[in-house]
Phi, psi and omega in degrees: 000129179295149177241130179271130184235147169270111185281355178287339178283169180296161184305136005269006182117165180261122178298140177237164181305140184291153173254160174293155180292145176283144179254125179305135178088351178247141179294134181270132177241119178303141182294148178208154178142181181297131177082359180253123179293125179273115184260344178231154182270163171224190184293334185256343187225145176217156179274137177284133180290338183270305184265344176081358180271158179273135180224153176297151177266150172279173181300332179276003177094350179277166181280147176293160177292134181214166182259150172227103185077229184274339184240182180287137180289141180295341179277357179298133178079359180266168175290150179296157176288159176294153177297151177292145173274109187254149175218159180237000000 
């Protein structure tokens, strides 16, 4: 069974939640939804560089203000983090 890894971590990489297998001839869409970790960004959502969670983007492309624990996350209002470098 293939294992999906974040290659930015030290060798051999950090395992991340699995994605469904790609089907030859069909366009692959990264999974998204409740309970699914978003590992890549899209036009409406980006990952926070501080807390690592996915948040909606504002019209200017920055992340909406959000909380991390009891206070406001330092990544609020900042540009989204780069997508993870993934390998299987």
